[in-house]
KOLKEMI-112020 format. One record per residue: residue in one letter; x, y, z of N, C-alpha, C in turn. Coordinates in steps of 0.001 Angstrom, whole numbers, plus 500000, padded with zeros to 6 digits. Layout:
% residues N
aXYZXYZXYZ...
END
This chain:
% residues 320
m377252912164409180377508912309410619378876911740410985t379167910537410421380453909893410688381599910708410140q381384911261408922382417912080408304382707913323409142a381650913921409693381816915127410503382596914815411775i382363913612412356383059913252413583384531912967413317s384817912295412179386194911907411878387033913052411338r386392914142410944387131915268410392387970915933411485p389233916300411203390087916935412215389470918231412730i389663918488414020389141919707414630389907920906414103r389185921938413692389826923158413208389119924364413811i389908925305414303389367926559414817390045927689414066a389280928393413232389797929522412461391071929149411705g391045927955411049392185927548410248393250926781410999m393092926582412323394080925855413121393631924418413320t394549923469413170394233922072413403394065921823414896g393482920659415220393288920328416618394594920268417380r395643919715416734396943919631417393397487921023417701a397347921945416748397839923310416950397077924003418068v395764923808418113394946924421419159395377923916420537i395610922598420636396031922013421914397388922566422336l398322922668421382399655923194421692399587924649422152v398749925452421479398615926858421854398018926989423244l396962926230423510396318926300424829397259925816425929a398029924774425629398988924273426613400080925306426876g400552925952425800401566926990425962401065928165426776l399821928574426528399235929678427301399055929286428767a398678928035429011398501927585430391399833927599431141v400890927135430481402216927142431113402673928577431361a402473929448430347402879930845430497402112931533431617a400818931220431744400006931838432799400428931374434190a400995930168434272401396929636435578402783930104436004l403552930680435110404931931063435420405058932001436632p404209933038436748404367933945437906404216933263439256l403597932090439279403387931383440540404675930737441056v405660930562440149406899929881440543408137930747440346l407989931930439748409130932798439481409193933943440487t410377934507440639410549935695441467410026936921440717n409880938041441424409401939266440781410333939706439651y411642939555439862412605939915438815412413939047437581q412242937758437776412043936844436652410709937080435959v409693937440436739408394937789436123408547939031435258g409363939995435728409632941184434924410314940834433608l411268939918433650411939939484432423410953938794431476a410085937953432030409093937267431208408137938266430559t407762939304431304406906940355430751407595941067429608e408876941374429790409649942033428738409755941153427492m409889939854427683409941938923426548408653938971425737l407522939015426430406234939077425730406117940365424923i406519941477425514406398942771424844407284942821423608f408535942415423758409443942449422617409109941358421600g408450940297422052407959939302421111406922939888420174v406032940721420714405037941401419876405719942342418887l406751943068419347407500943953418444408157943155417321a408809942037417653409465941210416638408446940656415641m407276940287416123406234939786415228405750940876414280s405626942103414785405185943202413914406208943460412811i407495943344413120408537943499412095408463942359411097d408129941153411580408061939979410711406929940082409696i405881940847410010404803941038409036405366941626407748l406281942582407888406901943187406713408032942334406171a408947941917407038410147941204406579409834939806406077g409037939062406842408782937673406492407699937467405465f406742938399405386405594938184404513405499939184403375a406210940302403454406201941278402357407592941496401778g408600940890402380409955941026401856410570942388402066r410106943121403093410635944461403395411086944493404866t412383944563405084412915944615406449413045946060406882s412382946405407986412348947783408461413300947986409632l414046949083409578414862949514410712414266950767411356g412973950982411121412299952132411709411263951760412747h411080950466412975410023950050413904410360950368415348g411642950464415666412000950880417019411506952287417301a411564953165416285411060954531416442409541954534416611i408850953716415834407391953621415961407025953099417348f407715952080417780407556951508419122407774952572420192g408848953355420052409186954364421044408240955544421062v407737955949419892406777957054419829405537956715420647s405072955490420528403920955066421320404212955200422809g405420954765423216405797954877424623405843956312425097y406408957208424280406484958623424646405087959210424836v404186958914423922402840959478423995402103958948425221v402271957662425507401602957078426673402079957750427962v403396957892428126403934958500429346403534959971429435y403622960694428316403268962114428334401779962303428644a400929961530427968399486961686428166399071961338429588s399738960358430179399368959936431529400004960812432605a401333961029432479402053961734433554401941963250433444q401961963776432204401944965227432022400529965775431827a399749965119430986398395965604430696397362965089431688g397709964071432474396797963570433488395639962752432962l395785962169431785394711961366431206394695959967431814p393542959300431804393469957930432325394392957002431545p394913955945432183395833955028431506395272954427430212a393995954081430211393408953478429014393404954466427849v393094955726428138393096956759427090394522957007426603a395469957072427551396872957266427183397369956121426313f396980954903426660397359953722425877396839953838424443a395561954192424314394957954317422984395628955417422169l395925956541422798396595957640422093397987957225421633g398683956441422451399998955967422059399936955093420823v398974954196420765398820953307419610398444954107418362v397547955088418530397153955941417397398348956729416872a399149957303417788400326958073417382401317957196416628a401547955979417124402467955059416460401960954693415065t400652954490414944400079954151413642400232955305412660l400037956540413140400212957705412271401663957840411810v402612957595412706404025957627412325404310956534411292a403727955352411494403906954263410533403329954638409170v402209955335409164401606955785407903402550956742407171i403154957675407914404107958611407304405316957864406752f405852956933407541406974956122407085406602955353405812a405399954786405825404962953975404688404841954810403417l404274956014403536404129956878402366405472957157401691l406528957234402501407848957561401976408644956340401541a408320955175402102409200954019401917408659952917401013v407344952843400802406796951656400135407194951535398666r407619952608398043408022952524396630409475952089396470t410130951795397583411501951301397531411524949837397958s412641949183397772412778947783398169414246947495398473g414477946326399055415842945910399330416576946841400266v417844947113399936418683947932400799418181949373400866y417497949841399816416970951206399816415853951353400851f414992950340400939413936950348401961414557950311403343l415568949477403506416253949353404790416851950686405230l417570951338404311418242952591404649417258953736404854l416181953747404080415198954819404232414481954724405572t414096953524405966413448953370407272414437953676408400l415707953339408185416725953694409185416813955211409344a416834955937408195416935957398408243415708958018408905l414530957481408604413302958006409212413310957775410725g413800956611411138413906956342412563414891957278413249m415994957615412559416971958540413125416391959941413283i415502960334412373414848961641412490413995961681413764v413242960608414003412423960536415216413314960576416455w414425959852416414415364959861417536415906961273417793g416243961995416725416742963357416870415709964286417480i414452964133417077413384964958417650413228964682419140c413237963396419501413091963041420922414276963524421745l415445963579421134416639964006421854416675965521422045r416247966292421034416400967743421047415167968506421510w413987967939421387412763968644421783412554968454423285t413386969089424048413436968849425495412163969273426226q411472970302425720410267970777426400409175969707426419m409131968905425372408095967875425270408586966504425723t409837966180425375410329964816425597411273964682426778g411748965806427311412716965731428395414137965517427939g414350965447426611415693965295426078416370964029426562e417654964146426909418428962994427366417907962427428682n417253963256429473416720962797430763415465961941430617g414816962041429461413620961258429239412434961728430068m411417960891430123410214961195430907409861959995431782r409418960306432966409027959254433912407632959552434451g406883958516434701405554958699435279404920957362435592d404027957332436572403301956116436913402160955942435916v402366955042434966401425954883433858400392953799434141r400763952801434896399854951667435105398652952046435973p397494951480435672396353951655436580396609950891437876a395872951206438908396115950644440245396025949124440266w395124948555439454394932947099439500396024946335438761l396977947062438139398079946406437437399441946751438053v399439947222439277400688947656439897401611946481440198t401058945359440648401906944217441007402489943559439759h403643942904439938404311942241438819403438941148438195r402800940361439045401983939263438536400781939761437740a400075940740438298398878941259437618399244941842436260f400333942588436206400719943191434931401166942121433941y401874941110434417402297940024433525401087939342432900w400095939016433720398908938341433196398165939229432201a398129940535432471397474941457431534398235941502430212v399568941557430280400379941575429064400243940254428315l400214939140429039400046937836428401398720937759427647a397652938230428279396344938227427608396364939121426372g396955940326426520397042941227425382397897940653424267a399035940043424620399925939462423615399243938311422882a398445937523423611397736936409422984396727936920421951v395973937946422321394977938509421408395653939141420195v396706939918420429397414940588419351398094939575418426s398660938527419000399318937496418196398309936792417291y397148936499417846396105935865417035395670936791415908a395536938083416211395152939054415181396197939112414069m397492939111414444398544939130413426398544937850412605w398321936725413270398274935436412574397131935400411564r395973935907411969394839935958411048395113936909409890f395808937997410174396115938978409132397013938376408053v398082937704408464399010937172407452398433935968406722r397434935315407298396810934173406636395561934554405847s395191935826405891394039936310405138394401936447403659p393413936633402776393740936877401367394692938051401178f394558939079402014395471940217401928396890939779402284g397019938977403346398331938487403732398956937622402654l398147936813401979398663935991400887399126936863399723t398470938004399544398920938952398524400297939503398866l400524939776400148401850940234400573402907939173400278l402556937901400483403488936826400160403798936796398670g402768937033397869402983937088396424403908938228396035i403762939375396701404640940517396448406068940188396848r406211939480397964407556939089398402408230938175397377d407460937227396835408040936248395919408296936822394532s407367937645394036407546938230392700406683939480392577e407303940615392831406572941878392781406088942183391367s406921941909390362406549942208388974405362941364388525r405328940115388967404208939259388578402908939751389202m402962940180390459401759940695391102401265941956390413r402192942783389967401778943977389204401104943581387895s401659942593387219401085942158385942399708941532386122l399446940995387326398128940423387618397100941478388018g397539942721388106396620943817388383396577944284389817y397468943782390664397484944201392071398220945536392223n397666946377393087398319947643393415399344947357394517v400575947094394102401619946671395033401892947744396079s401990948981395655402300950068396600401226950204397664l399954950088397259398856950197398220398881949047399220h399153947844398736399214946694399637400362946836400630l401504947294400149402639947491401044402364948612402050f401678949646401597401317950745402493400429950248403630i399405949472403292398492948951404319399234947988405230g400071947133404643400845946198405445401760946911406424f402401948000405980403284948779406845402480949429407970a401321949997407629400486950662408631400000949669409690v399568948491409248399105947467410189400261946997411070s401420946800410462402610946416411220402959947475412265g402878948752411883403139949836412825402120949897413941f400875949571413633399832949532414659400188948527415753f400621947334415355400983946321416342402267946694417089a403216947332416395404416947820417077404042948886418108g403024949693417797402541950697418741401946950075419989i401258948959419836400723948257421007401869947784421893a402918947235421259404086946793422026404731947976422752g404835949124422068405433950307422685404614950831423853a403300950799423725402438951251424821402564950321426029l402641949022425773402833948065426865404190948275427541y405206948587426728406543948804427290406570950050428175a405840951088427770405761952302428592405126951996429940m404075951173429929403436950786431183404338949888432015f405130949071431339406044948169432035407193948935432694n407754949889431962408962950586432397408674951876433153n407499952482432910407149953787433485408197954856433167f408907954659432053409976955590431686410276955439430199v410527956577429545410968956572428144412099957573427990s412981957307427061414112958190426780414469958026425311p415403958835424791415796958674423381416251957263423024s416775956518423990417189955143423699415999954255423342t414794954655423760413594953881423458413259953938421974v413657955026421286413380955165419854414652955014419027a415757954659419649417045954610418962417117953446417981l418116953507417116418338952452416127418518951096416796a419174951084417957419417949821418654418121949080418959q417042949825419191415751949200419464415238948453418240s415372949087417089414963948433415845415821947220415551v417136947374415717418068946278415443417770945088416343e417492945367417616417193944273418535415924943541418120g414905944292417691413683943651417218413925942794415994v414755943280415063415080942509413862415857941249414232l416807941372415153417590940207415574416718939168416265m415753939616417041414819938678417683414014937935416630m413586938667415605412837938041414519413692937004413802i414958937358413510415851936447412797416162935220413653a416428935445414950416743934325415840415572933355415939g414350933887415983413173933028416056412861932362414742g413061933092413652412776932547412320411962933524411494v412560934054410443411862935004409575410718934293408863g409541934897408888408385934317408212407631933296409045t408079933045410276407370932098411146406364932808412044l406459934118412145405614934986412960405800934703414452f405344933546414942405452933254416370406901933049416808g407802932940415849409212932881416189409689934133416900g408936935226416766409287936466417456409356936275418959f408422935495419517408437935232420959409638934377421349v409945933385420502411080932511420790412377933309420723g412507934157419688413703934975419557413844935967420695a412735936582421100412776937538422214413182936843423504a412613935659423753412964934916424960414436934512424945a414924934054423790416317933609423687417289934766423903i417032935894423259417972937020423329417956937685424698i416774937915425263416694938549426581417307937645427647t417055936346427549417676935405428498419189935416428355l419666935404427116421106935401426871421751936692427366e421090937833427102421618939120427564421801939140429080n420791938696429791420852938738431257421802937692431818a421893936533431174422788935487431663424249935865431442v424567936350430246425957936662429907426427937902430660s425570938929430772425973940172431441426255939963432919a425766938869433483426040938580434891427472938093435109y428133937660434031429477937094434158430569937940433521t430216938802432568431242939592431904430701940946431475e431588941940431492431206943277431033431174943338429507r431799942364428857431841942337427393430742941436426831w429578941509427456428476940638427048427991940924425638q428146942181425182427700942509423826428538941791422775m429835941590423069430685940846422154430233939390422060v429858938818423200429359937440423214428070937336422414l427192938320422573425947938325421794426226938431420311g427193939282419948427541939428418539428028938126417938v428891937416418659429381936117418187428224935130418060t427306935167419024426144934272418985425292934531417749f425058935807417423424264936139416241424958935678414960i426268935810414921427019935347413748426854933839413566l426953933106414667426791931654414599425377931266414152i424386932022414645423006931752414235422847931957412730m423395933058412220423270933357410796423987932326409925i425090931759410440425860930793409654425239929399409700f424893928940410899424484927549411062422968927346411092t422208928341411531420742928207411538420100929463410946p420320929728409656419767930951409050418242930993409062e417603929833409231416139929794409276415602930117410664g416493930334411630416061930641412980415701929393413773i415371929596415036415089928459415919413843927706415462i412758928426415218411515927773414795411676927130413427g412314927847412495412522927292411159413356926033411185t414386925999412018415241924814412124414484923638412727l413723923904413797412928922835414404411900922296413421r411302923177412650410311922755411654410960921854410605a412164922214410161412879921410409165413236920045409720i413647919988410999414000918703411626412773917798411715l411642918377412137410412917591412247409939917093410893t410116917928409852409717917528408502410551916348408028r411853916379408317412724915252407921412321913979408639k411977914072409936411583912885410692410283912274410160e409361913145409752408082912639409216408280911912407904r409277912342407144409563911675405870410221910323406095
END
């Protein structure tokens, strides 16, 4: 009885301290709309959505050693399907949302079938090329996608029209999805992906089907990117070729790197840092992209482990 009482609290592999920190963070995040303006609530909502996208990329990059430049296309396909199903086909928002996630997962499956047997720069370039194909289809198939004009429609259900209500819904969804991703990478399957990242040849010699594991990992990663894309469609009520463009993938990768590759939750930190920096710098100069570029260079040189990785290293040194 005494041993049971003195044992640290754990919930699904999380220590008591981690559980308290997560709950405190969620409480602070839930209270933000009460003190922020509608514009700032919109920015916070965008941070949550892109945080989920960055985390989905980190499943491959941080835990399987495969950096994808095609996730922006997967993200955007979900958005296109959600807007089309809701605005053009007249389907309920929940059905449109589900169809968007399914479409994104199917695109991820196609990408995975073509890309999982490659690695390194070849994987990077192949996913980039696949994403460019999706971008070309969205740009030229004007009857379905609207071409350069994109598609617009009121996607949100009536109870999510206000900024606060939608933020809280996205926060709840992001919390559930983040927990699901965390459980996935910490599962035996996720540990297998880590083994593939560290030594693919050794995992093959141990009898693991590396290609199959990477295929499933890519599909699961695309599924979560599809959720982010569906949320973005509801947030923006608009999609265009820029939604599936290479820049979308690059931004997601940069958010992951800024937060910390392999930290998973660093995706939220990176998304918050980059979106805040974009809006702050663009208010003072038209050359804000140059400032962002310099910032990314400095991050890569001085904090290659990202914000979370650097903080973790500092705390580890202090404990020693």
